[in-house]
N, C-alpha and C positions, 0 to 999 in steps of 0.2 A: 354475398350470396346467402349466408346463413341468416342475416338480418331480413332479407327479402322473404325467405321461407317462413321465418317466424311471424313476420307481418301478415303474410297470406294466411297462415294457420289461425292467427288471432282473428282476422277479419271473417274467415269462414266460420269459426266457432261462434263469434258474436252474432253473425247473421243467422246461424242455426238456432240460437237461443231466442233472438228477438222475433224471428218468423218461423215458429216450429211447424206450421202447416205446410210450408214449402218443402219439396224434396231436396235432399242434400246435393243431388246431382246438379241442380240449378246453380248452386253456389260454386261448385267445382268447375263446371263448364264455362262459367263467366271469366275465370282466371286464365291467363295464358298457360299453355301446357308446361313450359319450363318453370313457371312459378308455382304450379299446383303442388300441394304437399302429397307425399306418397301415402296411398291408402293401405299399403301392405305393411304388416307388422314388422317385417324383417329389416328393410333398409340396406345399409352398407354391409357387404360381405367381408368378414374378417379372416376366414380360413376355409380352404377347400381340402377335403380328404377324398382322394380318388382311390378306390380299391378295385384292382383288376385281377380277375381269376379266370382259369380255364385255358383254352387253347389246346393244341396237340399235347403239350407237355404237362398240362394241368397246373401251371405255375400260379403263384399268388404274389402280387406286387402292390405296394401302396405308394402313393405320391402325395405330398403335402405342399400346398401353396398358401402362403400367408403374406402379410404386408412386407416382410423382410426378404421374400423370395425375389431374386433378380429375374426380371422379365415376367413376373407373376401378376402385375397390376391389371393387364387386359382381362385375364381370366377372372380376377376378383370383380372387376366392373361388370362383366357379363353375368356372373353368378348373382350379382346384386340387382340386375335388371328386372323390370316387371315381367318380361317374357320368361325368364328363368324361374322366377318365383311363382309363376302361374302354371308351371309344368305339372303333369300328373305324377303320381308316385312311381309309376312303372310303365315302361314301353317294352313290350315283349314281341318276338317274332311270331308269325303264324305257324311257321314250321321250325320247331326247336332242334332240328338235326345239326349235325356237324360239330366240329371242334372250333367253337367260337369263344371269344373273350366275353365274360360277363363283367359289367361295370356297375359299381355303386358309388355315387357321388353324394357326399354329405357336406353341406355348406353350413358354416356357423356364422351367424350374423350378430351385430351388436345387440346387446341385451340378452344374449344367450339363445335366441331363437335358432332352430336348426331345420333344415330341409334336406330330405334324402330322396334321390331319384335313382332308379335302377333300370338298366337296359342291357341289351346283348348286341354284340358286334353284328352289323348288317341290318339292324332293325330300322324301320322307317320312323325315326323320332325327329322332333324339331331341331333345326340347325343349331340353335343356341346350346342345346345339350351337347351335341357333338363338338362344338367349338370349345366349350368348357373342358370336355374330356381331352381333346387334342392339346390345348394349351397346358393343361395340368400334366399330361404325360411329357410334354416338351420341357417345361420349366420347373415342374414340381421336384421337390427333394424327396429322396427315398429315406424314410426314417431308419435309424440304426436298429437292426434286429440281431440280437446275439445268437450265435450258433451254439447248439448243444455240443458238449464235449463227447467224443466217441472214444470208448476205451480201447 
């Protein structure tokens, strides 16, 4: 599969150099969708950090999903998808009332690229965002946070 992607990328670059007047979309649309190289800079998701805050009690909780997280691979696949990578930075409700959870999803991709998306519980946001949030809450590991000593 890696060989096929590399071959497609080389062919696309060669065609673009030899025929500079033709738009790049012509070369990409000629290849099958499965073999087309990713045009997004991020690629494969390496880690998801979900920060959840608010609600009635005003709590703050974090969840981490990476390649070692049991059950975390579907969330990483969704976070690496084109649909997720094309999300806006923020999806906010029209009416900011009530005690809702606020979510900040930060995905780290290979080569260090990061994408952060923020939303609030009950907001009309794309399904892929809610799927990543739900999977991260379900399978994510809560990082250790030391408690401060009370005298």
